[in-house]
N, C-alpha and C positions, 0 to 999 in steps of 0.2 A: 614559588611558583614554579611549575617543570613545564617544560616546552608542551606538552601535551596540553595541560592545562591552559597555556596562553592561544595556543592552536584553537580549544575549544572555545574560548572566550571572543576570537577573533571571527570562528565559523557562525558564532551567534551574533557578531554584529553586521556583518556580510551580510546573514539571510532578511535581517532585519531592515539593511537598504534595497535590497532586490523585492522587498513585499512592496516597500514605497514605492521602487522604479514599476512594478506591476502597477499600482494603482494608479499613475500617471498614464500609462499607455493604455487601461481601460478607459481613462477617462477622454483619451486623445481617439480611443479606435482602433488603435493601431496592435491587433491580434496576433500578427507575428510574435512581437516585442514582450507583450502581455504571456505570452504562451512557452516564450524562452525564458523570460524571469520567472514565471512559475514553477518551470521544471526546473533549474538551478535551483531556486529555494529549496524544493521539494529535495532535489540531492542532498542540501546543506542540512537538513533538519535528518535524513537518514544517518549523515555521518557521525552528526553530534550523538543520534542514538545508540550507534555502534560506539561510539567511545566510550558511552554511558553504559552499555552491556558488556562492554570488554572490562572494563575499572569494576566493574560490580556493584554498581549506580544505579543503574534503571531498575526502575521501580514501577508497578501496576499502580493506579489511583480505579477501582471499580466503581464503577456508579450504573445506577438503571438507566440504559439508552433504548430510543429507538430504532432497530436495524434499517428500518424504512426510511426513516429520517436521513440519516446517513447517505443511504444509496441517492436519494433522489438532488441531495445537497452535490454529491460528485458530481450526476448527471447533469445540474445547471450550469455549475461551474466548469466543465468542460465541451458540452455540446458545441457553444459559441466560436471552439477552437479547432474546430475540425469540420470536415464535410463527410463524417462516419454519422451513423446513424447510433444516439446511444439509448437503452432503455433498461426501464427497468423490469424486473419480475417478481410481484411482489404476493403472488398468488398462496406461496407456500411459508412468508415470514411470519412468525411473533410477533406480537405487539410490545415487547420487551425482553430484553435479556441483558446480563450483567457482564461489564467490561470495560475497560480504561478508551474512553473513547479517542482520547489524543493520537494513541499509540494505535489501534485500531482504524483509526483513519488512515494515517500515515500508510499503514501496510499496503488497504486497501485502492488509495488515490494509487500507490507504486504501481501494483498491478495495472490499474485504468491506462496509468501514461504508456507499462510495456506494450497493452493492449493497442491503442493509438499509435505504435508503430510498426503490426504486421497485421491489424483486420484489413477486411478487403472493403466492406460494408458497413457491417455491425458489429456494435460489442453492446451485450446482456449483463446486467449488474444484478444479482438475485444475492435473499439471503432467505435460506432453509432451512425449519428446523426438523432435526434428522436425529431421531432418538434422546440424548442428553446432551447434543451438540447443536450449534447455531453452526451453520455453515455461510460465509458469505463466498462468493464466486462471481469472478470477472471471467467472459465467455467471448471467445470472439472467432470471427469466422476466418482465420486467415490458415496458415499451411500448419497451424501447429508447435508444439517445442521440439527442438533437435534429438534424437535420441538420444545422444550425450547427455544432456541435462534432465532427460527423463532418469535415465540411469543412475547421474549422481546425484540425484536431489536430498539424496540421504547424509552426502557426504557436509556437513555442517561447517566444521572446521577449515575448508577448502577454498580459498575465492581464487579464480584464475586472473590471465594478466587484464590488464583495464579495469580491473575492477567487475569482471563476469561474478555470476554471483553474490555479489554483496545484498542485493534485494532478499534474495531469497535465505540467504544468513541470517540475516536478519528479523526476518521475518519467522524464521523458524524459533529464534531466542526468543523475540516476543512471545510470538503462541505459547511457549514453555511457559512463561510466566505466568499464564491464565489457567490454574490450575482450581478445584475443585474437589474433595472428597477425594484426592489422590491421582483423579485425575487432570492429564495436562493437555492442552490444545497443541494443535499442530498444523503442518500446510503441506497438501499434497499438489503437486503439477500433474496432468494428461491431457491429453487430446480425443476430441469428441466430435467431430476431426479436428477442430480449430484449437488451439490453446486454453486450456483451462485451468486457473489460477483458486484455489481453493483452501480458506484459512477456517479453521475448527476451534471452537470454542466452547468450553465446556459447559453445563448448566451450573 
């Protein structure tokens, strides 16, 4: 067994222990510890997915999903952890779409956690049917993405110091695994004027 395989197994074990810690913190009403434990567990989940992607063993398990159920779940989980307002806009959401619920949840959760760091008052979660694609959007009312991030968002092979760009790199890899009739998913970042993360998944 290689070092990377051992590291992957260790990360999985640590993630499970963090989940248990989060459960105990929630039962005590310790929101600070709960927030930190959930964030750390999400980081480890992302690292495991990165390992699998680079090893060529990350695959999708496509299922029929309700996009609004996912957004509502993320809202309920994260609202108690912040003083910001988290709202769900489902006006243009389809009832069902086909995607990997585990991987897509990981990406949207990561975008929500990023927005929690920079939003001033509100974060909006939406799912929009746009032509032959479903767009999951996480928008905040902060200062927006720095220009260097917007300019470099297409460079998926480069990760900056201290892991900068890891989330975007993984999101692009996972989105590309969602394909239908030769059309692959993708990720786009923009400012409108606050930061907007958009995950596009083909029909």
